[in-house]
N, C-alpha and C positions, 0 to 999 in steps of 0.2 A: 188463685184465683182465677176461674172461669171466663171466656171470652165472651160471656154473655156478662158479667159483671164490669167487665174492664170500663172504667169511666177518666175523661183528661177535665179538669178545672182549669181555665185561663180567665182571670176578670170573671165578668158577669156569665161566663159561654161555660156548658159543661157540656159536654160530645159522649155520646154514647155509642159506640161502635157497632155492638151486638143488637142494640135495638134499633139503628140505623135514625138515631138522632140529635137532635141540636136543641138544647135548651139555652135560651137566653132567660137573666134572670125568674129561672125555675119555669118556665112556660116555653113550648116548642116553637122554634126559629121558623122560619118560611123560608126555606134551602130546597133546590132542586137533587134529585137522583145524582147527576155526574158531579156536581158542587159536592153534594157532600160525600162522594168516596173520594175526592180530588182532597177534600180538608183531612181524612181521615188517610190517605197515604202520607201526608205530609206530615200530620202530628205523629204518626205511628215512627216517620222516621227522621223526627226535629234533630238527630245529630248530625245530617248531612245533609250536603243538597240532593237534591232529587232529579236527576236530568229530565228534558222534556218527552225524550223516548220510552224513559220509564216509567212516567207518568201519562202519556199515550197507553203504554199497555195494559197498567193498572184502571185506569178509568173507561177506556174505551178496548178492552180486548178483544183482538181479532179482526177491529175495523179501523178503515184509512178515511183519517179525518185531515184536517185543514189546522193548519198551527194557531191561526185564530180560533178556534173554537176554546183550545186551551186557555186562552188570553180572556177571553168572555168568562170562563168560570171562574178564574184567578179574579178576574176584576170585578164581579161579583161576590165572592168571598169577602175581597177588600170593604166591601161596601158594608157589609154587615157586622163583620167583626174588628175592622178598623184597618187603615191603611198599613200601618207598623206592623201586623201579624204575618204577613207573609213575603218575603225578601225575592225582587229578581238577582239572580247572580248572571250576571253578562257572562253570555257564551255557554254559558255551562246549563242551568235551569232556576229553581224554586226551591225556598228553603224556609221550613216555619220557626219564628222566630222570638212569638210571643210564650213571657214566660208561662211556664204550669204550675199549678199550687203544689208545693212540695217536692217537684223536679230538681235533682243536684245540678239537672244543667242552667235553671236559671238559677240557682243557690250559687254557682263558678261565674256565671253572667254578672253578678251583684258583685264581686269582689273582683273584675277584672278591672287594672287599671285606666286611665282615662284615656282616650281615643286616640290624642296625640303621641302616646307612646307604645300603644299595644301594638302586638307581634302577632302575627298569626304562625301556626307551625304550617301552614300549608302554603303559606308566603307566594300566592300567585290562584290566581282565579282562571289560570289557561286550562286546557280540554287536556285531562292525563294524556290520549294520545291523539295524534292528529291526522288527518288522511294524506294519505300518498301522496306529493306532488308531481308534474310531472311538467320536464324541461322547464324548470325555476331553479334550478340550483344556481346557477350566475347571479340571477336577483338576489337570492337570501342572500351570498358572500356579500356581493354590494352591499347591502342594505345594513348588514353587521357591522362593515366597514363604515358606513356612512355615523351610525350609531355610535360607534368608537370615538369619533369625531366629533361630533355633534349634538346638541343637545335638544334640536328640533328638526325630524327628518318628516318629509309629508312623501305617503304614496299617491301618484295620481292618475286615474286613468277611467276608462267608459265604466258602467255597471257591467257586472258580471266577469268582469277581465279576471277576476282573481284577486284582489287588493286585501281582503281580509285575511285569504288563504295563506298568502306570502307573508305579511302583515305576523299572523302565529307565530308561521314558520322560524322568522327573525326571530321575535321575542322570545321564544320557547328557546333558542339555539344561547341566549344571554343571559337565560336565569339566573344565572350562577354567578353573571357580574353585579349583580343588583342584591345587597343583602337584606333590603326591606320590600324586597320582593318586584313580579312584572305583571302588571294587571289591565287587560280590555274592559273596555267600557261602551257598550254597544247603546250608539245613539239614534240609527235610524227610529225606535219607536218611543223615544221622547219627542211628545207634538208641544212641549212649553220649552224652552230654551232658558228660561228661568231656573229649571229643575237641573241644569247640569252641573253646578256645582253640590248641589246635595247628590247628586247618583253619582259623580266619582270620590265624592268623600266617605261614602257609606259601603263603594266597594274596596277601598283600601281602608278601611277603617279608623279613617280620620275623624269621623262624625257617627252620632247615635243615629240609629234607624228611624227618630223621629224628628228631627233635628232637620229646620232648611237652611242651608247654608250659604253661606258666599264665596264668592271667590279667595275674597282674603282670609275668609275663617279657615278654608280648607288646605291656600298655599301656605299660610301661617303654621298649622300642622303638621307640616309637611317639611318644613323648613331645614330640618336634620340627616332626612331618610332618604339612602340610596334606593330610588326605587324608577323602574321601565312603565310609564302608562301609555296604552292604547285606546286613542281616540277612535274609535268605528265608523266609519260612514257621515263623517260632518257637513257632506255638502248642505243639506234643509239649514243650516244653522251657524252658519262661520263665523258673523260675530260675536257669537257666545262662544264658541271655541276660541277665537281669536283674543279674545278676553281673557281668557279661562289659561290660555297658553301664555299670553306674556304676564300673568301675575303668576303662574309656576315656576317659569324662568327666573323671574326678576328674585322671587321669596326663595325658591329653594335650588342651592345650587347642585346639587347634588341628584336631582330631579331631571331622568330622560323623558321626550314625549315622542309618541311615533303616532302619526295623522295617516288615516285613510278618509279619501275623498275624491270624488268628480272633478273639484277646483284646486287648486292652491291654496293655503291659507293666505298669502301674500304679505306674509311677515317679516320683518329685514332680517331674525335669524334663520330663518328657515331656507332647509334644503329640499329642494323638488325632488322626487326618483320618480319621474314618468313608465308607469310599467307598460310594456307593449303587450302584444297577444301575445297567443303561444306560436311557437314557432310549424309552422307547415312547408311538407317536402315539398319539391317541384313535382311538376307533372311528369309521370313514367320513372318514379321514383319504385325498384322493388319493397316488396315487403318488408325486409330487415332494414332498409336504408330509411324507410317511411316511419316506422319505429323510433327511430333515434330523433325522429321530431315530436317536440310535446303534445302537438294540437293531435296525432293520430293515437301517439301512446296513452292521452287521456281518454278519448275517443273508444278504444279497444279496451283498455282497464273498465270501465262504466258499463261498455256493453256485457265483458265478460263476469260483472257482479251480478248479473239478471239470466246470464245464458254461458255457464261456464264453458259450452264448446267451443265457444265463437271464438278466431282467429283472424287474422290480417295478413290475407293469403294473395295470389298470383290475380286469384278469380275477384278479388274484390278491393284493393289495395286502390284500385285508380278512384273506386267510389267514395273511398274512404278520404283519400287527400282532395277529392271534389268538395266531399262536403263541407271539412275543416276549411279550405280554403272558400265558400260561397258563405261560411259563419266567422271569415275572416282571422280565425283563431281564438274567436273569445271563448273561453273556458265554459260560461255558463249555456250557451248556445250550443255547446258540444254535447254537454252534460243532458241537453233536455233531449237534443236528436239521439244520442246515445239510448236515453230509454224509449223512445222510437223503434229501434232496430228489431227489437225481440219480434214484432209483430208485422213491420213493413220489411226488414232486410234492408240491407247496406242500399242496394239499387232502388228499392221503395224509398227510402227517407231522400235519397238526391234527388228522384224525380219530384219528390212534392216543394221544395226546398223554396217553392216560388209563392207558395201558403203560410210561408214559414209562423205565422202572427198564430193558424189555428194549427199545425204541426207540435210547435215546441212549446206544449202545455204541459210537462208531467213533469215538473219539479217535485223533489222528497218532500214531507209533506213539513218534515220537521227545520224547513229552510224558512227563510222569512218568505211575507206573503210576497213582496215586490219582487222575487227572486224565483216565484214557482211558476212561472212564464215567461219565455220572453217580451211580450207584449207587457206584462205588467213594472218587468226592469228599465225598459224604454218609456212607458207612462210617466213612472218614477223621475226618471232624468227630465224628462219634457214639462211636467211639472213646474219645475225649478226655474223655468227660463221664464222672463217676464214676457210680457205682451209683444213687444218690437222682437226681439229674440227668436220668440216662436215665429214669429210672422218670416224671420231671414232665416229660420232653421226649417220651414217646411219647405222655402220656394230653393232652397239649394237641394231638395231631395228630386230634382229635377235632372240633375248633372248623374251622368253617367260614369263611374270613373273621378278623376284628378279634376280640376276646374282651378284657374288662375282669379285672382281678384279682378282683375277688371272685366272678365264673365262675371265673377258672382255680382260684382256692382249693375252691371251689366241687367241681371237677371232680376235679382233680389229686392232693388229701391222700389220705392213708390215716391206717392205725394207725400206722405208724411217722414221718411224714409231715404236722406239723401245719402252721398255717396260717400259724405265723413262718417255717418252716423253708421253706416252700413260696415265702415273699416271696424270701428267699438263694437258691433253687434256679433261680426264676425270675429275678434280678436275674445269676445265673452264666450263664444260656443266652442272656439277653441280650448280655453281655459278649463271650460267644463266638462272635458273631452268628449263632444258631442263631434267635432267636426278633426282632423288631425290634419297636420303640417306634412307635407311631402315635397322633396325635393328643397333644395337649396337655396340659390338665385339664379330667378329669381324664383320664393316659394311657391307652391299649388299647395291645394287645399284638397280633402276629402271626408266625406261621410263614410262610415264603415257600413257594408251593405246591410247590416237589422237597423242599424239607424238612417240609412236611407229607406229604408221600406216604410221603416216609422213617420218621414217626412213626407213619405207618397198619401201613404194614409192621409194627414192632417192637411196635405196640398188638397185632395176631392174633398174633404170634409167644409174647407174653407171656399170651397165654389173656385178655384184660382188654377186648376190644372191645365185649362184649355191656354188662357191668357202666359201662362207660365213658361209653359211647353214653347210657343211662339217667340215670347223673348230669348230663352236660349238656342232656339234657331237660326234667330238672327244676332245672335253673339256669335255662334259657331261659323256662321257664315261671314263674320267679320273677322275674326282670325284668322280663316283661308284667305281672305282678300288681301289679308294684310302680309301674307305669307308669299301670294302669288306675285305681289312687288318684288320679291327678294330673289325669286324661284334663278333666274337667270344672271343672278352675279352674286351667286353667296353659296359655297361649295356645297354638294347636295349631300353631304351627310350630315354637318352642321344643322343644314334646311330641316331634313327628316327630324334627327334629333327633337326639332323645338317642336314639329306638329304631332309627332307619335304621341306624346300623351293624350293630345286631344282626337283619339282614334273612335274611342267609346263615345265621346260625345257626340263626331261626326256622324256614326250609325246611328244613336237615335235622334239626333236632327235632319236627316235624312228622312227617317220612319214620319218623322213630325210633316216635316212637308211634304211627303208625297200623299199626306191626307189632305193638309191644308193649303197648301201656296205649291201649286206645280211650277211657277215659274222659278222659285225660289231654292223646289226640289232641284231643278234642271241646272241654275247655277250653284249650288252646291257639289253637283255631281262633276259638272265640269271644272271646278275648278278642285279636285280632291282628286281629279285624276289622275295627275302626275304623281301626287302624293301615296297612294294608294297602290300605284304599280311598282313605286319605290320601293315599297313598304313589302315587296312580295306578294299583294293582294291585287294583282292584276284581272284575275275574274270576277273579284266585287266591283271592281273598277267596272267593268263593261257592262256589268249588271245594273248599276246605278244608271248606266248612260241611256240602257235599252229601256229601262222604267221611265225616262224621262225624256226620251226620243219627241215623243209625241207635242211636248211644248215646245218645242224647237220650230218656229215656222217665220212666216214674214212679218207677224206683229213681236217677234222678239226683239227687242235692243240686239240693233247692230255687235254692240260690244259683247252682249252674254253667246250671238250667234258666232263671232269668234273665235270667242274662247271654247265652246261647246265643241267647233270643230275640229280646234286644236287639238282638243283632248280626243276624240273619237280618231287621229291621224297618231295621235302618240301610240293610242291602243295598238293600233296595226302595227306600227314599228317597234314597239319593243316586244308583241308578240309575233313578228315577223306571219302575221294571217290577213287575208284579207286585202292583198295592196291595190286592188282597183277601186273599192270603197274607201281605204286608205287615202289613196293620189287623187279621187273627190274632193274628200272630207278637207286635204291640207291646199287645195288649191281654194276652196271656199276660205276656208280662213284665210289666207292672204289675199286674196280681193276681200276683206271687211278690212283686215290690218289695211291695207293700203288707203283705203278711203278714212280708215280714224288715224292715219299719221302715225301709228304705233313701230316705229323703226324694229325696237329689239322685238317684238313679238312674232312682226313682219320675217325678220332675219331667222326666227327658228325656227316658222315654219315654212323657208325656204330650205334651209338644211335638210328636214324633214321629209319634203319634195323629193329630194337628189335620193335618198335613201329609200323612194318607194318607187322612184323611175329606174335604182338600178335593180330591183327585184322584179320588175316588170319586163328588166332586159331593154326600155327605152332609152337608150344610153344617148341620144343625139341631142335631147331634150335638157340634158346637163347643165352644159356649156351656159345657156343664156340663162339658166340661174344660178348658177356660179357668178356672173359677171352683176346680175343685180344683189349678189350680196356685198361683192365688193362696193358696189356703189351705196348700200347701206351706210357702212361701216365709220364710226365716227370717233375722232382722237379720244376722247373721253372714256370709251368701252373698256371694260374690265376683259383680263386677260381670259377669264374664263369664257363669257359671249364670245372673243374672239376667235376664240379652239375651235370653233365651231364652224367655222367656213376652213382653217386647217386639217379636220377630220374628214371633210366633206369631201376635198379634193385629193385628200388621200386614199378614200374608195375609190374614187374617181378614175384614180390612176389602176389600182386594182383591178377594177371591169375591161380598164383597157389592156389589161394584160403586162405591166408592170407591178409586180408581185415584191417583189426587192426592195425597189422605191417605198411603196405600203411598207411593209414592214421593219425599213429605217425609219421613218415619219416615225411609225406609232413607237418603234425601242426609245426616240428621243420623247415623246409623249409621256412614257411610264415615270421618267425621273423627271422630268417638267411638271408632270401633275400632281407630283409627292413635294416639289418644291415651293406650289402654290398652297399649299394644303389640302389638295384636292383629293382625296385616296380614292373616290368613287372612280372617279375619270382614271385612274392610273390601275387601278382592275381590268376597269373596260379596255384600255390602251394595251395591256397584258393579251387579254383577252384576243384583241387585232394580230397581235405579234405571234400568237400561235396558231391564226388560223394560218397567216401567210408562211410559217415554218411548216408547216402542214401539206401548203402546197407546194411547196419548198422540198417536200419529201424529206422533211427533216423532223420526222415525229417528235424524237429526246428530245431539241433544241424546244419544241411545244409545251412539252410535259416540262423543262427545268422551269420557263418563265409561268408557266399557272399553279406549278407548286408553289411560286415563289406567292403568289398573289393568291392562290387560296390558304396560304399560314396567316397571311395577313387579313383574311376575313375571318378564318375563323381565330383568331387573337380578339380579332373587336366582336364575335358573336352575333355575324351577320349573315349568316350560310344563310337562313330563309330567304333574307333579300336578295341573295348573290349565289341562287339555284345553279342558272346558268353555268358560270363560271365553275363550279363544282363539277356540273357536266359535260364542260370543257375540258375538264384535266381527266376525268374517266373518257373520253371520247380521244382526248392525244396516248394515255396509255394502251385502249384498245389498238390503235393507227400502228403503235407500234409495236404491239404484239405482247403486250405483258400481261397476260390476262391475271397475272398472282397481285401484283401491285394495284390494278384495276380493280380488284374486285372491291372493297372496302369501298374505294370512292365511287363505285358504281353505284353500291346500296343505300348510300347518303344522298348521291345524287339522286335517284330514282324516287326518295322519303320526297326529298324536296320539290322536285318537280309537279309529283300526284299533288301535293298540297296546293301550287298553284296550277294545275291544270296544264299544264305542259309538259306531260310526259313525251308526247310527239317530239322535242325538240330533240329527244334521246334515241328517237327510235333506229337508227342506221347503228349504233354502236351497240344497242340490244341486240340487232339481229346479227352481229359478229359476235357476241359471246358463244352461243352454240358452234358458229364458224371454226373459231379460236379453239373450243374444247373437243374439235371432231365430227359433232354429228350435222351434217348437211341437210340431214330432213328438218330437222327441228328449226335450224339456220335458212331453211326455205319458207315456212312459215312464216318465221318473223319477218322474211324480206318482204311477202307480201303482206302483212300486216304495216309495215314501214313504207312501204308504197303506196297503201291505201292514206294514211295517214298525211302522208305528203301532197298527195293528190286534193287533201280533204283541206288544208290550211291552206297553201299556195301554189294551186294546180300545178302539182309535180315539181317547180323549182326547190332545188337544196341550196342551203351555202356549200360551199368549198368543201370545210372538214366534213359534211355530213356525206358530199355526192362522193370523194372519195371511198369512202366506207362499203357505200352503194355499189359503188364498181366494183369494188374488191371481191365484197360478196357473190356478188352475181358473176362474176369470172369465175368463182372458187365453183357455183352452182351448175352452171351451164356445163363446166368440165365433169363431173362427178354424176348429172341427172340428166333423165331424158328430158327432150321439150315438153312433152305431155307431162311426166310426173314434175316436173318444173312447176308448171303450170298447176296442176291440182293441188300443190300443196302452198303455193301461192294464194289461189281462191281460199283454200282451209283459214291458212291463217288471216287475208282480209276482213273475216268475221270475227276476231279476235276483239274482247273487251281489254281494256287497259287492264284489271285485274285478272286474266288469264296471261295476259302477258309478262308479269309480272312473277306471278307464279313459276310459270314453265323457266323464264330465265332465273330465277332462285333456286329450281331443282336442278340445272343445267351446272349453278356453281356449288350446287352442296357435293355432286358428283364428282368434284374436282378430287 
C-alpha cells in the first residue's frame, strides 16, 4: 500500500494523510493545516504517548512556538472529532485513543478487563528521564522518608521554587514500592474543579475516557490498589483537592497522596513540607565553593546548556552569587536569568535585575504558560488572592527586607482592614507562600524580592505608593523612637540585634522622608545615628545628618534639636574627628536637655563633653562637668548608665598623668561588664587597658588583652562593627615589633577600616610597617601621609598609642635621613590617597 492510499477510519471520520483530507460522513471536514498535521501525527503514533516536544517538531518544524499553540490545536480537534478521541497524559503529552476500524489496538481495548482491575505494563506516567536537580538531595531524601510514614504529604512553596521537579524526583525513587503505579496529575490546566475526579480516574486507569467520574467512583475503583498519586499545582482548586484526598485516604488504604501547592491543604492527616529556596553561597565565596550551592550550580548548568564554553570562574563568581541572591534562590527565576546570560553576560544580567519582569521572559516553550515569564508566575499567584489579601500584599511591598507584625499593621491596614483583619490576611499570605516567616521570637516576615517587585507594581497600579511609603516611614520612625528610650539602659549588643533587621527599612524610610518630610528625615537621622555607628556604618550616619542639617533650625521642636545635636556630638567622639564642632554640638544638646529636664540624656551628653574636652586639651573644664554628672545621678539608675561617670573619671585620670590608675580601673571594668552581660563595653574597656599598657611601655600586655577581646569579637562575628578594636590589636603588635604576627591582623584591620571610612585610625601603624621591614624611605612617605591625616582629622592631635608609634618612626627617620630628604619624602606621601597607601603597605608585606 502506497502512502497516497493509506486511510484511517474511526467512527464517522476517515483520515487520508496522503491527500491531506479528513472526511466526516464522506464530506471534507473543515480543518486547519496545523490541526491536520497534529491529528495525523497522533493517529500514526497511536500505540504510544507522543510528547509535546515531538509534536512541536512534527507540526511546527524549525519554529519556536508557545505551548498554548499546541493546546489550541488539540481543543480544535476535540471539538471536531469528539472529546474522548485524544487523551492528555499529564506530564508526558497526548495520545490518540479512539478505536480505528479493523485495528488490532481497538480489538485489544474491547477485550481489556474493567477499569478497576486494569493494570498497565507501564505502571506510571512519570517521564522516562528527569532533568538533573541541584541542591535538592536532602529534600528528596526527606520527602521519601515522609511518604514512607504518612499517606498525605504536601510540598508547599512559592511559584517557581521547584515543587514539581522535587515531587517527580521523590516519586520516581519510590516507584518500586507501589505495585499499582506512580502517577502524576497536572491540575494547573484544569479550569473546572468538577473535572478533578475524572482526570485522576482516566490517568490511573480507574475510569474510561468518556466517563464522568465522582470522588466515590474513583476511590472505590482504587480500594485495593497500592499506588502513589501526585497532584501537582493544587492551589487554585483546594476545596476539590481536599475532598478528593479525604475520600481517597478513607476508601483506599494502600494509596498514598503527594500534593504540590502554594499553600497547605489543611487536612488533619497532612504532613506539610515547606520547600526552601536553593542555597545561595555567601558573598566572597570562590568559584569552587560557590558551585557546591544549588543556586549557582543551577545557573551554571542552564547557561552551559546553551553555551558549552561557559564556566563559573574567579572573574564572574561574584556576579553569579549576586544574581542568585537577588532572585532569592528561586529555581524558575534563576533559569530565566540563565537564558539571558549568552546575550548579556553575567555582569549584564546582574545590572538589569532592577527590571526583572522585562528581563526574565525567556522560558522554555514546553513549560506551562504561567512559568514562561517571571511576571506570569507571580500573576498566577496574585490572581488566587481575595481582594483584601491583594491589598495587604501590595502594601507590604513597601518594606525593604523583613518587617514586624506591628509595622505591617501600621502600614497595610485601612478603614476596611483593621489590625485583626490584617493578622488574618498576613497569615493567609504566609500560607500561600507569598510571605515567608523569618526569625523565631518574635517572628518577622518578608516578601521574596521578586514577589516584592510584583507587589510594588500592584501598589503603583492602585495609586497607593505615596501614602503607603509615608505610613512606612512613620512606622520606622516609631520603631527607632521606642529603641531610643532603651539605649541608655540596655546592653549595646542586644539593643543592636533588635534594630539590625530594620536597617534596610531605615534606609528606605530616610529616602522617602528626604523627599516628602524634612523634619521627619531629620528625626530619623538623629535617632539612627547611634545605631548606624554601632553597626559599623558611621559614614552613613554622618551623611544622613549632613543631608538633614538644614531642617534643624530655631523652629524645630526642642526635643528634636537636642537629639540631633547629641547625635552630631556622638559622631564626633566615635570618629575622633572635628572635636571643636563636636563640643559645640554637645553643649547645645546639654542646654536643651536641661530645659527639657531629661536627666539621663543630659548625663550622657556631659559624658561626651568630657571626652571632647580631653581631645582639645581643655582639662580645666572637666571637674565642673563631673560635678554636674554626680548631681544628676538617681538611686534607681541602671549600672549601665552609672558606668558612664566611672569611665569619664578614669579618662580624666589618664589625661592628668595617672596612667596606672586609669589602667587598673578599666581592668576591673572588663570583668564587671561581662558580669553585667555587656560584652561591647567589656571590649571597649579592654581597648582602654591596651592603650594604658602601651603608654606604660608594655606592648606585650596590650597584645594579650586585645587578643582576648578580638577573639570574642570574632566568635560573635562582629568584626565589621569593631574594626577599631581589631586595629588596636594590630597597633599593639606593631608596637611590640612583631611584624610577622601583625601582618594578618593588619590586613583584616585595613579591610574593616576602609569599609567604614576610617583608615586614618591606623595611619601611624601603617607607616611603621616599612620601618620595621627596613625600608625607611617608604616609611618616610607613609609618615608624611599619617601626619596629613592627623592634621585633617584632629588638628594634629593623636591618641597615646598612635603618638608613641609616630614618635618612634620619626626618631628612626631623623637618624637615617637628612632633613631635606625627609621633608621631600614626607611631602610626597602627604599627597597619597588611601588606595596608594594600601598598595604600598601590601607591597612591603609581600616582600617579607
